LUMVO-743186 format. One record per residue (C-alpha): residue number from 1; residue in one letter; x, y, z. Coordinates in Angstrom, 1 decimal, always signed. Layout:
! residues N
+-----+------+--------+--------+--------+
: pos : code :     c1 :     c2 :     c3 :
+-----+------+--------+--------+--------+
: NUM :    a :      X :      Y :      Z :
...
+-----+------+--------+--------+--------+
! end
This chain:
! residues 401
+-----+------+--------+--------+--------+
: pos : code :     c1 :     c2 :     c3 :
+-----+------+--------+--------+--------+
:   1 :    x :  -16.3 :   +1.3 :   +8.9 :
:   2 :    x :  -18.5 :   +4.0 :   +7.4 :
:   3 :    x :  -20.5 :   +4.1 :  +10.6 :
:   4 :    x :  -17.3 :   +4.4 :  +12.6 :
:   5 :    x :  -16.1 :   +7.2 :  +10.4 :
:   6 :    x :  -19.4 :   +9.0 :  +10.8 :
:   7 :    x :  -19.5 :   +8.7 :  +14.5 :
:   8 :    x :  -15.9 :   +9.7 :  +14.9 :
:   9 :    x :  -16.5 :  +12.8 :  +12.9 :
:  10 :    x :  -19.4 :  +14.0 :  +14.9 :
:  11 :    x :  -22.3 :  +12.3 :  +13.2 :
:  12 :    x :  -24.6 :  +13.4 :  +10.4 :
:  13 :    x :  -25.0 :  +17.2 :  +10.5 :
:  14 :    x :  -28.6 :  +17.0 :   +9.2 :
:  15 :    x :  -29.6 :  +15.1 :  +12.5 :
:  16 :    x :  -27.5 :  +17.1 :  +15.0 :
:  17 :    x :  -23.9 :  +17.1 :  +15.4 :
:  18 :    x :  -21.6 :  +16.1 :  +18.3 :
:  19 :    x :  -18.4 :  +17.9 :  +19.0 :
:  20 :    x :  -15.4 :  +16.6 :  +17.1 :
:  21 :    x :  -11.8 :  +17.8 :  +17.0 :
:  22 :    x :  -11.2 :  +16.5 :  +13.5 :
:  23 :    x :  -12.6 :  +19.5 :  +11.5 :
:  24 :    x :  -14.7 :  +17.4 :   +9.2 :
:  25 :    x :  -18.4 :  +17.8 :   +8.6 :
:  26 :    x :  -20.4 :  +14.9 :   +7.4 :
:  27 :    x :  -23.8 :  +14.9 :   +5.6 :
:  28 :    x :  -24.6 :  +11.2 :   +5.2 :
:  29 :    x :  -26.9 :   +9.5 :   +2.7 :
:  30 :    x :  -27.4 :   +5.9 :   +4.0 :
:  31 :    x :  -27.3 :   +4.1 :   +0.7 :
:  32 :    x :  -28.3 :   +0.7 :   +2.0 :
:  33 :    x :  -29.5 :   -1.8 :   -0.7 :
:  34 :    x :  -29.2 :   -5.2 :   +1.0 :
:  35 :    x :  -30.7 :   -6.6 :   +4.1 :
:  36 :    x :  -28.7 :   -9.8 :   +4.2 :
:  37 :    x :  -25.0 :  -10.5 :   +3.4 :
:  38 :    x :  -26.0 :  -12.9 :   +0.5 :
:  39 :    x :  -28.0 :  -10.1 :   -1.1 :
:  40 :    x :  -25.0 :   -7.8 :   -1.6 :
:  41 :    x :  -24.3 :   -7.5 :   -5.3 :
:  42 :    x :  -27.6 :   -9.2 :   -6.5 :
:  43 :    x :  -29.8 :   -7.2 :   -8.8 :
:  44 :    x :  -33.4 :   -6.5 :   -7.8 :
:  45 :    x :  -35.6 :   -3.9 :   -9.6 :
:  46 :    x :  -36.4 :   -2.2 :   -6.2 :
:  47 :    x :  -32.6 :   -1.5 :   -5.7 :
:  48 :    x :  -32.7 :   +0.8 :   -8.8 :
:  49 :    x :  -35.5 :   +2.9 :   -7.3 :
:  50 :    x :  -33.7 :   +3.1 :   -4.0 :
:  51 :    x :  -30.5 :   +4.1 :   -5.9 :
:  52 :    x :  -32.2 :   +7.0 :   -7.7 :
:  53 :    x :  -33.7 :   +8.2 :   -4.4 :
:  54 :    x :  -30.3 :   +8.1 :   -2.8 :
:  55 :    x :  -28.7 :  +10.1 :   -5.6 :
:  56 :    x :  -31.5 :  +12.8 :   -5.4 :
:  57 :    x :  -30.8 :  +13.0 :   -1.6 :
:  58 :    x :  -27.1 :  +13.6 :   -2.3 :
:  59 :    x :  -27.9 :  +16.3 :   -4.9 :
:  60 :    x :  -30.3 :  +17.9 :   -2.5 :
:  61 :    x :  -27.7 :  +18.0 :   +0.3 :
:  62 :    x :  -25.2 :  +19.5 :   -2.2 :
:  63 :    x :  -27.4 :  +22.6 :   -2.8 :
:  64 :    x :  -29.2 :  +22.8 :   +0.6 :
:  65 :    x :  -26.0 :  +22.7 :   +2.7 :
:  66 :    x :  -23.4 :  +23.8 :   +0.2 :
:  67 :    x :  -21.4 :  +20.5 :   +0.4 :
:  68 :    x :  -18.7 :  +20.5 :   -2.2 :
:  69 :    x :  -17.0 :  +17.1 :   -1.7 :
:  70 :    x :  -18.6 :  +13.8 :   -2.8 :
:  71 :    x :  -17.3 :  +10.8 :   -0.8 :
:  72 :    x :  -18.2 :   +7.3 :   -2.0 :
:  73 :    x :  -17.2 :   +3.7 :   -1.3 :
:  74 :    x :  -16.9 :   +1.7 :   -4.5 :
:  75 :    x :  -18.1 :   -1.8 :   -4.9 :
:  76 :    x :  -16.0 :   -5.1 :   -5.3 :
:  77 :    x :  -15.9 :   -6.9 :   -8.6 :
:  78 :    x :  -19.5 :   -7.9 :   -9.1 :
:  79 :    x :  -21.5 :   -6.8 :  -12.2 :
:  80 :    x :  -24.6 :   -5.4 :  -10.6 :
:  81 :    x :  -22.6 :   -3.6 :   -8.0 :
:  82 :    x :  -20.3 :   -2.1 :  -10.6 :
:  83 :    x :  -23.4 :   -0.9 :  -12.6 :
:  84 :    x :  -24.7 :   +0.7 :   -9.4 :
:  85 :    x :  -21.3 :   +2.6 :   -9.2 :
:  86 :    x :  -21.7 :   +3.8 :  -12.7 :
:  87 :    x :  -25.1 :   +5.3 :  -12.1 :
:  88 :    x :  -24.1 :   +6.9 :   -8.8 :
:  89 :    x :  -21.0 :   +8.5 :  -10.3 :
:  90 :    x :  -22.8 :   +9.6 :  -13.5 :
:  91 :    x :  -25.7 :  +11.2 :  -11.7 :
:  92 :    x :  -23.9 :  +12.7 :   -8.7 :
:  93 :    x :  -20.4 :  +13.5 :   -9.7 :
:  94 :    x :  -21.2 :  +16.4 :  -12.0 :
:  95 :    x :  -22.9 :  +18.4 :   -9.1 :
:  96 :    x :  -19.8 :  +18.3 :   -6.8 :
:  97 :    x :  -16.5 :  +20.0 :   -7.0 :
:  98 :    x :  -14.5 :  +17.1 :   -5.8 :
:  99 :    x :  -14.8 :  +13.4 :   -5.6 :
: 100 :    x :  -13.3 :  +11.1 :   -3.1 :
: 101 :    x :  -13.3 :   +7.3 :   -3.5 :
: 102 :    x :  -12.6 :   +5.0 :   -0.4 :
: 103 :    x :  -11.6 :   +1.6 :   -1.5 :
: 104 :    x :  -12.6 :   -1.0 :   +1.1 :
: 105 :    x :  -12.5 :   -4.1 :   -1.3 :
: 106 :    x :   -9.7 :   -5.5 :   -3.3 :
: 107 :    x :   -9.4 :   -7.1 :   -6.7 :
: 108 :    x :  -11.5 :   -4.7 :   -8.8 :
: 109 :    x :   -8.7 :   -3.9 :  -11.3 :
: 110 :    x :   -7.8 :   -7.5 :  -11.9 :
: 111 :    x :  -11.4 :   -8.4 :  -12.3 :
: 112 :    x :  -11.9 :   -5.6 :  -14.9 :
: 113 :    x :   -8.9 :   -6.8 :  -16.9 :
: 114 :    x :   -9.7 :  -10.5 :  -16.9 :
: 115 :    x :  -13.4 :  -11.1 :  -16.4 :
: 116 :    x :  -15.4 :   -8.4 :  -18.2 :
: 117 :    x :  -15.8 :   -7.2 :  -21.9 :
: 118 :    x :  -13.7 :   -4.4 :  -22.9 :
: 119 :    x :  -16.8 :   -2.0 :  -23.1 :
: 120 :    x :  -17.5 :   -2.6 :  -19.3 :
: 121 :    x :  -13.9 :   -1.8 :  -18.7 :
: 122 :    x :  -13.9 :   +1.3 :  -20.7 :
: 123 :    x :  -17.1 :   +2.7 :  -19.1 :
: 124 :    x :  -15.7 :   +2.0 :  -15.7 :
: 125 :    x :  -12.5 :   +3.9 :  -16.4 :
: 126 :    x :  -14.4 :   +6.9 :  -17.8 :
: 127 :    x :  -16.9 :   +7.0 :  -14.9 :
: 128 :    x :  -14.1 :   +6.9 :  -12.3 :
: 129 :    x :  -11.2 :   +8.6 :  -14.0 :
: 130 :    x :   -9.3 :  +11.5 :  -12.4 :
: 131 :    x :  -11.1 :  +11.5 :   -9.1 :
: 132 :    x :   -9.5 :  +14.0 :   -6.8 :
: 133 :    x :   -8.5 :  +11.4 :   -4.1 :
: 134 :    x :   -8.5 :   +7.6 :   -3.9 :
: 135 :    x :   -8.1 :   +6.3 :   -0.3 :
: 136 :    x :   -6.8 :   +2.7 :   +0.0 :
: 137 :    x :   -6.4 :   +0.5 :   +3.1 :
: 138 :    x :   -2.8 :   -0.7 :   +2.3 :
: 139 :    x :   +0.0 :   -0.3 :   -0.3 :
: 140 :    x :   -1.3 :   -3.5 :   -1.9 :
: 141 :    x :   -4.6 :   -1.6 :   -2.6 :
: 142 :    x :   -2.8 :   +1.0 :   -4.6 :
: 143 :    x :   -3.0 :   -1.3 :   -7.7 :
: 144 :    x :   -6.8 :   -1.1 :   -7.8 :
: 145 :    x :   -6.8 :   +2.7 :   -7.5 :
: 146 :    x :   -4.0 :   +3.4 :   -9.8 :
: 147 :    x :   -5.7 :   +1.5 :  -12.6 :
: 148 :    x :   -8.4 :   +4.1 :  -12.6 :
: 149 :    x :   -6.1 :   +7.1 :  -12.8 :
: 150 :    x :   -6.9 :   +9.2 :   -9.7 :
: 151 :    x :   -5.2 :  +12.6 :   -9.2 :
: 152 :    x :   -3.9 :  +11.3 :   -5.9 :
: 153 :    x :   -3.7 :   +8.1 :   -3.8 :
: 154 :    x :   -3.5 :   +8.0 :   +0.0 :
: 155 :    x :   -3.0 :   +4.9 :   +2.2 :
: 156 :    x :   -5.0 :   +4.9 :   +5.5 :
: 157 :    x :   -5.3 :   +1.6 :   +7.2 :
: 158 :    x :   -8.4 :   +0.7 :   +9.2 :
: 159 :    x :   -8.7 :   +1.1 :  +12.9 :
: 160 :    x :  -11.2 :   +0.0 :  +15.5 :
: 161 :    x :  -12.3 :   +0.9 :  +19.2 :
: 162 :    x :  -10.2 :   -1.2 :  +21.6 :
: 163 :    x :  -12.1 :   -4.4 :  +22.1 :
: 164 :    x :   -9.9 :   -5.6 :  +24.9 :
: 165 :    x :   -9.1 :   -2.8 :  +27.4 :
: 166 :    x :   -8.4 :   -5.4 :  +30.1 :
: 167 :    x :   -5.6 :   -7.0 :  +28.1 :
: 168 :    x :   -2.7 :   -6.4 :  +30.5 :
: 169 :    x :   -4.7 :   -7.2 :  +33.6 :
: 170 :    x :   -6.8 :  -10.1 :  +32.6 :
: 171 :    x :   -6.0 :  -11.5 :  +29.2 :
: 172 :    x :   -2.2 :  -11.6 :  +29.1 :
: 173 :    x :   -1.7 :  -13.5 :  +32.4 :
: 174 :    x :   -4.0 :  -16.3 :  +31.2 :
: 175 :    x :   -2.2 :  -16.5 :  +27.8 :
: 176 :    x :   +1.2 :  -16.7 :  +29.5 :
: 177 :    x :   -0.1 :  -19.4 :  +32.0 :
: 178 :    x :   -1.5 :  -21.5 :  +29.3 :
: 179 :    x :   +1.8 :  -21.3 :  +27.4 :
: 180 :    x :   +3.7 :  -22.4 :  +30.4 :
: 181 :    x :   +1.4 :  -25.4 :  +31.0 :
: 182 :    x :   +1.9 :  -26.5 :  +27.4 :
: 183 :    x :   +5.7 :  -26.2 :  +27.8 :
: 184 :    x :   +5.6 :  -28.2 :  +31.1 :
: 185 :    x :   +3.4 :  -30.8 :  +29.6 :
: 186 :    x :   +5.6 :  -31.4 :  +26.6 :
: 187 :    x :   +8.7 :  -31.7 :  +28.9 :
: 188 :    x :   +6.9 :  -34.2 :  +31.2 :
: 189 :    x :   +7.1 :  -31.8 :  +34.2 :
: 190 :    x :   +4.6 :  -31.5 :  +37.0 :
: 191 :    x :   +2.2 :  -28.5 :  +36.8 :
: 192 :    x :   +1.8 :  -26.3 :  +39.9 :
: 193 :    x :   -1.8 :  -26.1 :  +41.0 :
: 194 :    x :   -1.8 :  -22.3 :  +41.0 :
: 195 :    x :   -0.4 :  -22.3 :  +37.4 :
: 196 :    x :   -3.1 :  -24.7 :  +36.2 :
: 197 :    x :   -5.8 :  -22.5 :  +37.8 :
: 198 :    x :   -4.4 :  -19.5 :  +36.1 :
: 199 :    x :   -4.4 :  -21.2 :  +32.8 :
: 200 :    x :   -8.2 :  -21.8 :  +32.8 :
: 201 :    x :  -10.1 :  -24.8 :  +31.4 :
: 202 :    x :   -8.3 :  -27.5 :  +29.5 :
: 203 :    x :   -4.8 :  -25.9 :  +28.9 :
: 204 :    x :   -3.6 :  -29.0 :  +27.3 :
: 205 :    x :   -6.0 :  -28.3 :  +24.4 :
: 206 :    x :   -4.7 :  -25.7 :  +22.0 :
: 207 :    x :   -7.8 :  -23.7 :  +21.2 :
: 208 :    x :   -7.8 :  -22.3 :  +17.5 :
: 209 :    x :  -10.3 :  -19.8 :  +16.3 :
: 210 :    x :  -11.5 :  -19.0 :  +12.7 :
: 211 :    x :  -13.9 :  -16.0 :  +12.9 :
: 212 :    x :  -15.0 :  -14.5 :   +9.5 :
: 213 :    x :  -17.6 :  -15.1 :   +6.8 :
: 214 :    x :  -17.5 :  -18.8 :   +6.4 :
: 215 :    x :  -16.4 :  -19.0 :   +2.7 :
: 216 :    x :  -13.7 :  -20.8 :   +0.7 :
: 217 :    x :  -12.1 :  -17.5 :   -0.1 :
: 218 :    x :  -11.6 :  -16.6 :   +3.6 :
: 219 :    x :   -9.7 :  -19.8 :   +4.0 :
: 220 :    x :  -12.1 :  -21.8 :   +5.9 :
: 221 :    x :  -11.4 :  -25.1 :   +4.5 :
: 222 :    x :   -7.6 :  -24.6 :   +4.8 :
: 223 :    x :   -8.1 :  -23.8 :   +8.5 :
: 224 :    x :  -10.3 :  -27.0 :   +9.0 :
: 225 :    x :   -7.8 :  -29.2 :   +7.1 :
: 226 :    x :   -4.9 :  -27.7 :   +8.8 :
: 227 :    x :   -6.2 :  -28.4 :  +12.2 :
: 228 :    x :   -7.1 :  -32.0 :  +11.3 :
: 229 :    x :   -3.6 :  -32.6 :  +10.0 :
: 230 :    x :   -2.0 :  -31.0 :  +13.1 :
: 231 :    x :   -4.1 :  -33.1 :  +15.4 :
: 232 :    x :   -3.0 :  -36.3 :  +13.4 :
: 233 :    x :   +0.6 :  -35.3 :  +13.9 :
: 234 :    x :   +0.2 :  -34.7 :  +17.5 :
: 235 :    x :   -1.4 :  -38.1 :  +18.0 :
: 236 :    x :   +1.3 :  -39.8 :  +15.9 :
: 237 :    x :   +4.0 :  -38.3 :  +18.1 :
: 238 :    x :   +2.4 :  -39.2 :  +21.3 :
: 239 :    x :   +2.0 :  -35.6 :  +22.3 :
: 240 :    x :   +0.2 :  -34.8 :  +25.6 :
: 241 :    x :   -1.3 :  -31.9 :  +23.8 :
: 242 :    x :   -4.3 :  -31.8 :  +21.4 :
: 243 :    x :   -5.8 :  -29.1 :  +19.1 :
: 244 :    x :   -9.3 :  -28.0 :  +18.4 :
: 245 :    x :  -10.8 :  -25.5 :  +16.1 :
: 246 :    x :  -13.8 :  -23.3 :  +16.7 :
: 247 :    x :  -15.5 :  -21.8 :  +13.6 :
: 248 :    x :  -17.5 :  -18.5 :  +14.1 :
: 249 :    x :  -19.4 :  -16.8 :  +11.3 :
: 250 :    x :  -22.1 :  -17.2 :   +8.8 :
: 251 :    x :  -22.2 :  -19.2 :   +5.6 :
: 252 :    x :  -23.1 :  -17.3 :   +2.5 :
: 253 :    x :  -23.2 :  -20.3 :   +0.1 :
: 254 :    x :  -25.3 :  -23.4 :   +1.1 :
: 255 :    x :  -23.1 :  -25.7 :   -0.9 :
: 256 :    x :  -20.0 :  -24.7 :   +1.0 :
: 257 :    x :  -21.9 :  -25.2 :   +4.2 :
: 258 :    x :  -22.7 :  -28.8 :   +3.1 :
: 259 :    x :  -19.1 :  -29.3 :   +2.1 :
: 260 :    x :  -17.9 :  -28.0 :   +5.5 :
: 261 :    x :  -20.4 :  -30.3 :   +7.4 :
: 262 :    x :  -19.3 :  -33.4 :   +5.3 :
: 263 :    x :  -15.6 :  -32.6 :   +6.1 :
: 264 :    x :  -16.3 :  -32.4 :   +9.7 :
: 265 :    x :  -18.3 :  -35.6 :   +9.8 :
: 266 :    x :  -15.7 :  -37.6 :   +7.9 :
: 267 :    x :  -12.5 :  -36.2 :   +9.3 :
: 268 :    x :  -13.0 :  -33.5 :  +11.9 :
: 269 :    x :  -15.8 :  -34.8 :  +14.1 :
: 270 :    x :  -13.7 :  -34.5 :  +17.3 :
: 271 :    x :  -11.7 :  -31.5 :  +16.2 :
: 272 :    x :  -14.1 :  -28.9 :  +14.8 :
: 273 :    x :  -16.9 :  -27.0 :  +16.4 :
: 274 :    x :  -19.2 :  -24.6 :  +14.6 :
: 275 :    x :  -20.8 :  -21.9 :  +16.8 :
: 276 :    x :  -22.3 :  -19.7 :  +14.0 :
: 277 :    x :  -22.4 :  -15.9 :  +14.1 :
: 278 :    x :  -21.3 :  -14.3 :  +17.4 :
: 279 :    x :  -21.2 :  -10.8 :  +18.5 :
: 280 :    x :  -21.0 :   -8.7 :  +21.7 :
: 281 :    x :  -20.1 :  -10.3 :  +24.9 :
: 282 :    x :  -19.9 :  -13.8 :  +23.4 :
: 283 :    x :  -17.4 :  -12.6 :  +20.7 :
: 284 :    x :  -15.3 :  -11.0 :  +23.3 :
: 285 :    x :  -15.2 :  -14.3 :  +25.4 :
: 286 :    x :  -14.3 :  -16.4 :  +22.4 :
: 287 :    x :  -11.4 :  -14.2 :  +21.4 :
: 288 :    x :  -10.2 :  -14.1 :  +25.0 :
: 289 :    x :  -10.3 :  -17.9 :  +25.4 :
: 290 :    x :   -8.7 :  -18.8 :  +22.1 :
: 291 :    x :   -5.0 :  -19.6 :  +21.9 :
: 292 :    x :   -4.5 :  -18.8 :  +18.2 :
: 293 :    x :   -6.4 :  -17.0 :  +15.4 :
: 294 :    x :   -6.3 :  -18.9 :  +12.1 :
: 295 :    x :   -7.3 :  -16.8 :   +9.1 :
: 296 :    x :   -5.8 :  -18.3 :   +5.9 :
: 297 :    x :   -7.7 :  -16.0 :   +3.5 :
: 298 :    x :   -7.0 :  -16.1 :   -0.2 :
: 299 :    x :   -7.0 :  -12.4 :   -0.7 :
: 300 :    x :   -7.7 :   -9.3 :   +1.5 :
: 301 :    x :   -7.6 :   -5.6 :   +1.0 :
: 302 :    x :   -6.9 :   -5.2 :   +4.7 :
: 303 :    x :   -8.2 :   -8.0 :   +7.1 :
: 304 :    x :  -10.0 :   -6.2 :  +10.0 :
: 305 :    x :  -10.3 :   -9.4 :  +11.9 :
: 306 :    x :   -6.5 :   -9.4 :  +12.2 :
: 307 :    x :   -6.7 :   -6.1 :  +14.1 :
: 308 :    x :   -9.3 :   -7.5 :  +16.4 :
: 309 :    x :   -7.1 :  -10.5 :  +17.1 :
: 310 :    x :   -4.1 :   -8.3 :  +17.7 :
: 311 :    x :   -6.0 :   -6.3 :  +20.2 :
: 312 :    x :   -6.4 :   -9.6 :  +22.3 :
: 313 :    x :   -2.7 :  -10.4 :  +21.9 :
: 314 :    x :   -3.8 :  -13.5 :  +20.0 :
: 315 :    x :   -1.2 :  -15.3 :  +17.9 :
: 316 :    x :   -2.3 :  -15.4 :  +14.3 :
: 317 :    x :   -1.7 :  -17.5 :  +11.2 :
: 318 :    x :   -2.6 :  -16.0 :   +8.0 :
: 319 :    x :   -1.5 :  -15.9 :   +4.4 :
: 320 :    x :   +1.1 :  -13.9 :   +2.4 :
: 321 :    x :   -1.9 :  -12.7 :   +0.2 :
: 322 :    x :   -3.0 :   -9.3 :   -0.5 :
: 323 :    x :   -2.5 :   -6.8 :   +2.3 :
: 324 :    x :   -2.2 :   -9.4 :   +5.1 :
: 325 :    x :   +1.6 :   -9.2 :   +5.3 :
: 326 :    x :   +1.4 :   -5.4 :   +5.6 :
: 327 :    x :   -1.0 :   -5.7 :   +8.7 :
: 328 :    x :   +1.1 :   -8.1 :  +10.5 :
: 329 :    x :   +4.6 :   -7.2 :   +9.0 :
: 330 :    x :   +6.4 :   -9.2 :   +6.3 :
: 331 :    x :   +8.7 :  -10.8 :   +8.9 :
: 332 :    x :   +5.9 :  -12.2 :  +11.1 :
: 333 :    x :   +6.4 :  -15.9 :  +11.7 :
: 334 :    x :   +2.8 :  -17.0 :  +11.2 :
: 335 :    x :   +2.6 :  -16.3 :   +7.5 :
: 336 :    x :   +1.8 :  -19.2 :   +5.2 :
: 337 :    x :   +1.1 :  -19.6 :   +1.4 :
: 338 :    x :   -2.5 :  -19.4 :   +0.4 :
: 339 :    x :   -4.5 :  -22.6 :   -0.1 :
: 340 :    x :   -1.8 :  -24.6 :   +1.8 :
: 341 :    x :   -3.3 :  -26.7 :   +4.6 :
: 342 :    x :   +0.0 :  -28.4 :   +5.1 :
: 343 :    x :   +1.7 :  -25.2 :   +6.0 :
: 344 :    x :   -1.2 :  -24.2 :   +8.2 :
: 345 :    x :   -0.7 :  -27.5 :  +10.1 :
: 346 :    x :   +3.1 :  -27.3 :  +10.6 :
: 347 :    x :   +2.8 :  -23.6 :  +11.7 :
: 348 :    x :   +0.1 :  -24.5 :  +14.2 :
: 349 :    x :   +2.5 :  -27.0 :  +15.8 :
: 350 :    x :   +5.3 :  -24.5 :  +15.8 :
: 351 :    x :   +3.2 :  -21.7 :  +17.3 :
: 352 :    x :   +2.1 :  -23.7 :  +20.3 :
: 353 :    x :   +5.3 :  -22.7 :  +21.9 :
: 354 :    x :   +5.4 :  -19.0 :  +20.6 :
: 355 :    x :   +4.6 :  -16.0 :  +22.8 :
: 356 :    x :   +4.0 :  -13.0 :  +20.6 :
: 357 :    x :   +1.1 :  -11.8 :  +22.8 :
: 358 :    x :   +2.6 :   -8.4 :  +23.9 :
: 359 :    x :   +4.2 :   -7.6 :  +20.6 :
: 360 :    x :   +0.9 :   -8.1 :  +18.8 :
: 361 :    x :   -1.0 :   -6.0 :  +21.3 :
: 362 :    x :   +1.6 :   -3.3 :  +20.9 :
: 363 :    x :   +1.2 :   -3.3 :  +17.1 :
: 364 :    x :   -2.5 :   -2.9 :  +17.5 :
: 365 :    x :   -2.0 :   +0.1 :  +19.9 :
: 366 :    x :   +0.5 :   +1.6 :  +17.5 :
: 367 :    x :   -1.3 :   +1.2 :  +14.2 :
: 368 :    x :   -4.9 :   +0.1 :  +14.5 :
: 369 :    x :   -6.7 :   +2.0 :  +17.1 :
: 370 :    x :   -9.8 :   +4.2 :  +16.1 :
: 371 :    x :   -8.0 :   +7.3 :  +17.3 :
: 372 :    x :   -5.1 :   +6.8 :  +14.8 :
: 373 :    x :   -7.5 :   +5.9 :  +12.1 :
: 374 :    x :   -9.7 :   +8.9 :  +12.4 :
: 375 :    x :   -6.7 :  +11.3 :  +12.8 :
: 376 :    x :   -5.1 :  +10.0 :   +9.5 :
: 377 :    x :   -8.4 :   +9.9 :   +7.6 :
: 378 :    x :   -9.2 :  +13.4 :   +8.7 :
: 379 :    x :   -5.8 :  +14.7 :   +7.7 :
: 380 :    x :   -6.1 :  +13.1 :   +4.2 :
: 381 :    x :   -9.7 :  +14.3 :   +3.7 :
: 382 :    x :   -8.8 :  +17.9 :   +4.7 :
: 383 :    x :   -5.8 :  +17.9 :   +2.3 :
: 384 :    x :   -8.3 :  +17.6 :   -0.7 :
: 385 :    x :   -9.3 :  +21.1 :   -0.4 :
: 386 :    x :   -5.7 :  +22.3 :   -0.6 :
: 387 :    x :   -5.4 :  +20.9 :   -4.0 :
: 388 :    x :   -6.5 :  +22.7 :   -7.3 :
: 389 :    x :   -9.8 :  +21.7 :   -8.7 :
: 390 :    x :   -9.7 :  +19.2 :  -11.4 :
: 391 :    x :  -11.3 :  +19.9 :  -14.7 :
: 392 :    x :  -14.9 :  +18.6 :  -14.8 :
: 393 :    x :  -15.1 :  +15.1 :  -16.4 :
: 394 :    x :  -16.8 :  +15.0 :  -19.8 :
: 395 :    x :  -20.0 :  +13.1 :  -20.3 :
: 396 :    x :  -19.5 :   +9.5 :  -21.1 :
: 397 :    x :  -20.0 :   +8.3 :  -24.6 :
: 398 :    x :  -20.1 :   +4.7 :  -25.7 :
: 399 :    x :  -19.5 :   +3.7 :  -29.3 :
: 400 :    x :  -21.9 :   +1.2 :  -30.7 :
: 401 :    x :  -19.1 :   -0.5 :  -32.6 :
+-----+------+--------+--------+--------+
! end
């Protein structure tokens, strides 16, 4: 998302700038600490050296180009990542007139209140207090930002470039044809040859997709268990339909991967297929060919994968956790409780006959395009300079008591 922001606002001014209508100039310090997903949040001595170098770059940019506003993306609730944020804000913040925090993760406030010593909480509050602007992805995310007492909070949901520009011409007709075939099969009616051809391969198999980091917190196991339960129910009722789950993504914990493989061997051997990480054209094909997107995550600050699924008009099952009901709307019929595979199973069966394809696509076009995202974000960022300057935060002092 930071790369999308940078590209949308014309790129790094130090490396040449492309025309942009948003009125924002970016000077980017690419503070990359981790090469792999599993490295994020882990401490290594080399990261400290990188951190100091990045801070010095930011300070140099401040004086070389006259940049007055410091934009930073805080970390989720992990100790070493939090300590990194302390150092960045302590070193850099005094040199800039205004500080902007853009919260991409959720749960930091609760983590500070329940899982860390009071001294850690106090230092965090002091390091981040009274920033000029906190940008959050949803109203749910206001809680994290508000706990740290910013001067102002703005809600700007994420947006992405349209991954399915051929939706109306190519994707929608296939979805509608597959729905009609399922309905005819359930009623025992014959299927016209032209309709079967339009429906693509195996229209009698309801193809469910889970695409995210393959972790327990993202709801991987509820998705697997829900599909297994739904398949057993279809078999018990003698349904002509069946259901299959395709899992796409990388595992971050080898123990969870072993648990997933064991579950598939014992209960889901004929139901679940794991395809690993996918991107580019393969990712587009998988999203086009799926009949439903299942993402029963335990907690999300936004859930960018839902915006992708909506762009493909893909019916969605997700949870009532975090910001997910905001992304889909609180009245959406595919919401279930977190950690409830039974609800996932019953909702899967019910949504075999649902057709929210066009309404989901419309919601994407209205709320989650990259154009809307950049326009809202630029407006919020520009508004910072219309606010009076805050008093400079005092140095942090920690009592030895």
